[in-house]
C-alpha positions in Angstrom: 0.1 -0.1 0.1 1.4 3.1 -1.1 1.8 6.4 1.4 -0.8 8.2 -0.4 -3.3 5.6 -0.2 -2.7 5.3 3.7 -3.5 8.9 4.0 -6.9 8.9 1.9 -9.4 10.0 4.1 -7.4 11.9 6.8 -8.2 15.5 7.8 -11.6 15.0 7.9 -13.4 15.7 11.4 -15.9 13.4 10.5 -16.9 10.4 8.4 -16.0 11.7 4.7 -17.5 8.5 2.5 -20.5 6.2 3.2 -20.4 2.7 2.4 -23.9 1.5 1.3 -25.0 -1.8 0.9 -28.6 -3.1 0.0 -29.3 -6.5 1.3 -31.9 -9.1 1.1 -32.4 -12.4 3.4 -28.6 -12.6 3.9 -28.0 -12.1 7.5 -24.9 -14.2 7.5 -23.3 -12.3 4.3 -24.0 -8.8 5.6 -22.2 -9.8 8.7 -19.4 -10.9 7.4 -19.1 -7.8 5.3 -19.3 -5.7 8.1 -16.7 -7.4 10.2 -14.3 -7.3 6.8 -14.6 -3.7 6.9 -12.9 -3.2 10.2 -9.7 -4.0 8.1 -10.0 -1.0 6.1 -6.8 1.0 6.1 -8.7 4.5 5.9 -9.6 4.0 9.8 -12.8 3.8 11.1 -13.3 7.5 11.8 -13.3 8.3 8.0 -16.3 6.1 6.7 -19.8 5.0 8.2 -21.5 1.8 6.8 -25.5 2.3 5.5 -27.3 -1.3 5.5 -30.5 -1.1 3.8 -32.4 -4.0 4.4 -34.5 -4.8 1.3 -37.8 -5.8 3.2 -36.4 -9.3 4.4 -38.7 -10.0 7.3 -35.9 -12.1 9.1 -33.5 -11.5 11.8 -31.2 -9.1 9.2 -32.0 -6.4 11.9 -30.7 -8.2 14.8 -27.5 -9.5 13.1 -26.6 -6.1 12.0 -27.2 -4.4 15.4 -25.3 -7.1 16.8 -22.0 -6.9 14.3 -22.5 -2.9 14.9 -21.7 -3.2 18.7 -18.5 -5.0 17.7 -17.1 -3.0 14.9 -15.2 0.5 15.2 -16.8 2.6 12.4 -20.6 3.9 12.6 -23.4 1.7 11.1 -26.8 3.1 10.3 -29.6 0.5 9.7 -32.3 1.4 7.3 -35.2 -0.8 6.1 -37.8 -0.3 2.6 -41.3 -0.9 3.7 -41.9 -3.5 0.4 -39.3 -5.6 -1.5 -38.6 -3.5 -4.5 -35.4 -4.3 -5.5 -31.9 -2.9 -5.1 -32.4 0.1 -7.1 -34.8 1.8 -4.6 -32.9 0.4 -1.9 -29.6 1.6 -2.9 -31.2 5.1 -3.4 -32.6 4.9 0.1 -29.2 4.8 1.3 -27.3 7.1 -0.4 -29.8 9.9 -0.2 -29.6 9.3 3.9 -25.9 9.6 3.8 -24.4 13.2 4.6 -21.1 12.4 3.2 -19.4 13.9 0.4 -18.7 10.6 -1.5 -20.4 7.2 -1.6 -19.2 3.5 -2.2 -21.3 0.9 -3.1 -20.5 -2.8 -2.5 -23.1 -5.9 -2.3 -23.1 -8.3 0.7 -21.4 -11.3 -1.5 -18.4 -9.4 -1.7 -15.6 -9.1 0.3 -13.3 -5.8 0.1 -9.7 -5.9 0.3 -8.3 -3.5 3.0 -7.2 -1.0 0.8 -10.6 -0.7 -0.7 -11.8 2.7 0.3 -8.6 4.1 0.6 -8.0 3.5 -3.1 -11.7 4.8 -4.4 -11.4 7.9 -2.1 -8.1 9.0 -3.0 -9.1 8.8 -6.6 -11.9 10.9 -6.1 -10.3 13.5 -4.2 -7.5 13.9 -6.7 -10.2 15.0 -9.4 -12.9 17.3 -9.1 -14.3 16.3 -12.5 -14.4 12.8 -11.7 -18.5 11.9 -10.8 -17.8 8.1 -10.4 -15.0 5.3 -10.2 -15.1 1.8 -10.9 -12.5 -0.7 -8.9 -11.5 -4.3 -9.7 -13.3 -7.3 -8.7 -12.6 -10.6 -9.1 -13.6 -13.7 -7.8 -11.8 -16.1 -5.3 -11.8 -19.8 -5.0 -12.7 -20.5 -8.7 -10.8 -23.8 -8.6 -13.1 -25.1 -5.9 -16.3 -25.0 -8.5 -16.6 -27.3 -11.4 -16.3 -25.5 -14.7 -19.8 -24.6 -15.7 -21.4 -21.6 -17.3 -23.9 -21.8 -14.6 -21.5 -20.2 -11.9 -21.9 -16.9 -11.1 -19.5 -14.2 -10.0 -18.7 -11.1 -10.9 -15.2 -10.3 -12.9 -14.5 -6.5 -13.7 -10.7 -6.0 -14.6 -11.3 -2.6 -16.5 -13.9 -0.1 -16.9 -16.7 -1.3 -17.9 -20.0 0.1 -19.3 -22.2 -1.5 -16.7 -21.0 0.5 -13.7 -21.7 -2.8 -11.5 -22.4 -2.1 -8.2 -20.3 -4.4 -6.2 -17.5 -2.2 -6.4 -18.2 1.4 -7.3 -17.4 4.9 -5.8 -19.5 8.0 -6.9 -19.3 11.9 -5.8 -22.5 12.2 -4.1 -22.8 15.6 -5.8 -23.1 13.6 -9.1 -25.6 11.1 -8.2 -27.7 13.8 -7.0 -27.4 15.4 -10.5 -28.1 11.9 -12.0 -31.0 11.0 -10.0 -29.5 7.8 -8.6 -30.3 4.2 -9.5 -33.4 3.4 -11.8 -36.1 2.1 -9.9 -38.2 1.3 -12.8 -35.7 -1.6 -14.2 -37.7 -4.4 -12.8 -39.7 -7.2 -14.5 -40.6 -10.6 -13.8 -39.6 -10.5 -10.1 -36.3 -9.7 -11.3 -33.7 -6.6 -11.0 -31.2 -5.7 -13.2 -29.5 -2.4 -15.1 -30.6 -0.1 -12.2 -26.7 0.4 -11.6 -25.8 0.7 -15.0 -28.4 3.4 -15.8 -27.1 5.3 -12.2 -23.9 5.1 -14.0 -24.4 6.6 -17.2 -27.1 9.2 -16.1 -24.0 10.7 -14.3 -21.8 10.7 -17.4 -25.0 12.3 -19.1 -24.8 14.9 -17.1 -20.8 15.9 -17.8 -19.2 14.1 -14.9 -15.7 12.1 -15.7 -15.1 8.6 -15.0 -12.1 6.7 -14.0 -10.9 3.1 -12.8 -8.7 2.2 -10.3 -6.9 -1.3 -10.2 -6.0 -0.9 -6.4 -9.8 -0.7 -5.3 -10.2 -4.5 -4.9 -13.2 -6.3 -4.0 -13.9 -10.0 -4.1 -17.0 -11.3 -5.1 -18.5 -14.9 -4.1 -18.8 -17.4 -7.1 -21.8 -19.5 -6.7 -23.8 -22.0 -8.7 -27.0 -20.9 -9.3 -29.7 -23.0 -10.4 -31.7 -23.0 -14.0 -34.5 -21.1 -12.8 -32.5 -18.3 -12.1 -30.6 -18.2 -15.0 -34.3 -17.9 -16.7 -34.8 -15.2 -14.5 -31.9 -13.2 -15.2 -32.4 -13.8 -18.9 -36.0 -12.5 -18.9 -34.9 -9.1 -17.4 -32.8 -8.3 -20.5 -35.7 -6.0 -21.5 -34.0 -3.4 -18.9 -30.7 -3.3 -20.9 -32.6 -2.9 -24.1 -34.3 0.1 -22.4 -30.7 1.5 -21.5 -29.4 1.0 -24.7 -32.3 3.1 -26.1 -31.9 6.0 -23.5 -28.0 6.0 -23.7 -26.5 5.1 -27.1 -22.9 5.2 -25.9 -24.2 2.2 -24.0 -25.2 0.3 -26.9 -21.6 1.4 -28.7 -19.6 -0.1 -26.1 -21.5 -2.8 -24.6 -23.0 -4.5 -27.3 -21.8 -6.8 -29.9 -23.8 -4.8 -33.1 -26.2 -1.8 -32.4 -29.2 -4.2 -33.3 -28.0 -7.1 -31.0 -26.3 -7.4 -27.5 -24.3 -10.5 -28.0 -23.5 -12.5 -31.3 -25.1 -15.5 -30.0 -28.5 -13.6 -29.4 -28.4 -13.1 -33.1 -27.2 -16.4 -33.9 -30.2 -17.8 -31.8 -32.8 -15.9 -33.5 -31.4 -17.0 -37.0 -30.7 -20.6 -36.0 -34.2 -20.8 -34.6 -35.7 -19.2 -38.0 -33.6 -21.8 -40.0 -35.1 -24.6 -38.1 -38.2 -23.4 -38.9 -37.8 -23.0 -42.5 -36.2 -26.6 -42.7 -39.9 -27.9 -42.2 -40.4 -27.1 -45.8 -36.7 -26.9 -47.1 -34.2 -28.7 -45.2 -30.9 -27.0 -46.1 -32.6 -23.9 -44.1 -31.4 -25.7 -40.9 -27.7 -24.9 -41.5 -28.4 -21.3 -40.4 -28.5 -23.1 -37.0 -24.6 -24.0 -36.8 -23.3 -20.8 -36.1 -25.3 -20.8 -32.5 -24.5 -24.5 -32.1 -20.9 -23.7 -32.3 -20.7 -20.7 -30.2 -23.1 -21.9 -27.6 -22.1 -25.6 -26.9 -21.1 -26.3 -23.5 -17.7 -28.1 -22.9 -17.9 -31.8 -23.2 -15.6 -32.3 -20.4 -18.7 -30.9 -18.2 -21.1 -33.4 -16.7 -24.3 -34.5 -18.2 -23.2 -32.7 -21.6 -26.7 -33.6 -23.1 -28.6 -31.9 -20.4 -26.7 -28.6 -20.4 -27.3 -28.6 -24.4 -30.9 -28.5 -23.5 -30.5 -26.0 -20.5 -28.7 -23.7 -22.5 -31.3 -23.5 -25.1 -33.7 -22.8 -22.6 -31.8 -19.9 -21.1 -31.1 -18.8 -24.7 -35.0 -18.9 -25.6 -35.8 -16.9 -22.3 -32.9 -14.1 -23.2 -34.6 -13.6 -26.8 -37.9 -13.7 -24.9 -36.7 -10.8 -22.6 -34.7 -9.0 -25.4 -38.1 -9.0 -28.0 -39.9 -8.0 -25.2 -37.7 -5.1 -24.6 -37.5 -4.3 -28.2 -41.4 -3.9 -28.1 -41.4 -2.0 -25.3 -39.0 0.7 -26.2 -39.8 0.7 -29.8 -36.3 -0.4 -30.9 -35.1 -3.0 -33.3 -33.3 -5.4 -31.5 -32.6 -9.2 -32.2 
């Protein structure tokens, strides 16, 4: 840790940065996160933590209260009056903060001790910066079988999605941008509320940065098929962001009319299989999709994985096409 990072946050008579964490029915994980934050190098007087419980209706409040009595920094507990997703929860958190800077992470993350110091130092060094992304990687990847149904977040450079597992905002920039998108929920899931927040800040003229030293480890988990279907259906939200922010479409999508190349290949392949009912060679149009999306033959239950992939990609297409209709935008 450099001397500059060790002195980040010093000179403030009260907390200068608030860590906002939205949580839902994960009391053990939020307890782990709070204890880990005790190791931050900027010192306990320089930051506070605001935990926003998204209407868990379990023992989350009791757990947070217990851990708060153990840690050296201030902890505030807020709660939503209904389960509306991470966007409204995070908005409640940062709007309740009185500090000039706000950091966000998730309850399934483990910040490195120098995380806050690195992000804060970057924001303090340039008044034009409204948002700063840090580096996110997963731990214990070798402990998991290789599967496309593993879920973890990796950020090794600036991304167009502004993932909230590891991000810093200037409070003024959040206020001008309006915060997280509360409209980005569909089919019981939430997605792109953080992407919306980042692009709104950039649209207001603020600059962005990425700092490699602001490191967070994201848990790697194996999700079931239902989770991946739900996650795919809410891709309609990504279409909404692309319609509102053409720069996002340019930076994030494979083509202006398709998020990923296999999304377009799935549509073309499906049309080819349908056309093969009358003209068999049309089935060849499915070959690019099969090649790009085939599971590894080393995965167990190869045949089942193939079927699951088709089911998930069908849900992706449904979400994308719904978004295309909803936002009046050509997407396949």
